[in-house]
N, C-alpha and C positions, 0 to 999 in steps of 0.2 A: 505494498500501498504505501503510497507518495504520502508524505506529510501534507495537510488541510491548512491552509493559513487565513488567519481572518482576522481585520483589524476593526476595534472599536474601543467604546471609551465605556468600562462598569460604571464610569459616575453619571452614564445618564440611565443606568437601573434603578427603579425606584425600591429603596433601600427599607424604607418603610412601609410597603407593601410587602417585601419581600420576609421581614421580619413577622409580621401581621401571619402569612401566610405558614412560616414555619412553626410558628407559636400555636397555631391552630390546627398543625398534621400534629404537634407532643402534647399539649393539655386539654385541647376543644373537648373531646368527650368526657375525659376526667373532673372539668368545671361544669361541665352539664348535669354531670350524676350527681355531685356535691350539691347544685341548688336544689337537685329535686329533693334530698335527702335533709337540705336545713329547711326547705320551705313543708315539708309533713313533720318535720319534730317539733316545727313554731305551731303547726296547725294543733298538733296532739296537747302541746303546752296550751295553747289558746283553747283549745273544747276544757280540759283538766282544770283550769283558772274559771270557767263561767260553770262546771259542774260546782265547783269547790264553792264559788259563789252564789249558787243556787240551793246548796245545802244547810238547811234548817237551822242545823244542830253546831255547824260554825261558824262563827263571826267574823267576815273577812271584810276589809274595807272595799269599800265600790271599785276607788281608781285601781285596784292589784288587776283586774281586768284590762283596762286601757294599759297600765305597765307593761304585761306581755304585750298586747297590740305594737306598741312604740318599739318595745323589743325586737318582735320580728320583724318591722319595716328597717330599724338601724341596720338589723343582720341582713337584708337583702340588699340595702345600698353598700353594704361594707363585703358583700359579695361582689354586686356591681362592679367596684372601684378596684377589687382584686383581679378581677375578668380582665378589665381594662388594662391593669397594669401588665398582666402577662400578654396580651393580645399586641400593647402598642407601648409600652414602656420601657424602663432603662432595663440592663441588660441583655439586651438585644440579640439581635444574628450578629455576626463579623463577617463581611466582606471582605476576602483574603487579597484583593489587588483593587486597586484603583488607577484615574490616569490613563491617558492614551495606552493603550496596550497590543499588542499582537499577539495570537491566540497560533500556536501550529500544534496541531491536533498528530502525534504519528505512533506506532506500535507502541514505542518506548512509552511515551505519556504523553502530558500538555503540558509545551513548552509557551511559557507568558514573558516578553520582554515588553519592558517601559522603561523609560529615558531615564529609571533609578535603577535597573538591573533587569537580572531573569532567573526565572523559577520554572524547576523541573516538578510536577508532580505526577508521579507513577501511577499507573493507572488503577492498582493495589489499593492507592490513598484514597480514592474518590468513591465513596459510597454508593452516590445515586444519581441523576441526571434528573433533572424535573425539568418540564419546559410548560411554560406559562406564556400569554399575551404580551406579560415583560419582556418576554426572552429566555434564554436556558438559564438555569441552575446545578452547577456541579457542586453539590453537597461532598464536603471533607469530614464533616460531623453533623452534628443535629442542626448544630444552627452557625453553621460558619461553612462557606460557601464562595465558589468563583464566580463571576455573573459575565455574562453575555447576551448586551440589550438585544432585543426584536430589532434593531436598527443595523446591526450588522448582517443580518441577514434579507434576501431581497421578496423573499416571502413566509406566510407562514409554514407553508408546505417543504419548504426549504429546510426551514429551522427546524421540524418536525424529524426531516430525514437525516441532518446530522446529529440530531439527539439520538437515533435509532442508531447509528453509525458510534457513536460518544457509545453507549451501550452494548456495542458487539464488542469494542475494543477491552471496555471493562472487562465482559464474560471472559473476553481470549485471555487477561490478563489473568483471568483469575482460575484460570484452569490448567 
């Protein structure tokens, strides 16, 4: 296979969207399930306070039911904030290279040349290739990636073809 060269600027890649995408892949289902458990737990507590309040032999202040409701609403808000932070906040994904770059795809690996230097990532180091409308993400770790913006390709079909070629190179390297 002849090396394939592509010139692109990964700074054109929308890093914020990439972070959100990667976080949703990692945390999304777990956070949604946690929301359900929290809501069910607070409904149970709210109902328990209502039953206790209506029991004639127990004297409970009237405000206690509203305290449970306020606690429930505050917890929902806290979960929403936690989800927002995990999806778009600090501690995000890391774009491995920035600035004008030349990507060379060869059987040896991905060679990236920038004005600051050169990098060779062997195919065994790349865990997955993800094709998005923004371009290609070559994942090195769960939240670390090389980005090739969609502008580097003539069409979405060409981008997908390149993603398939990279997947084949990764598969060949692991065989």
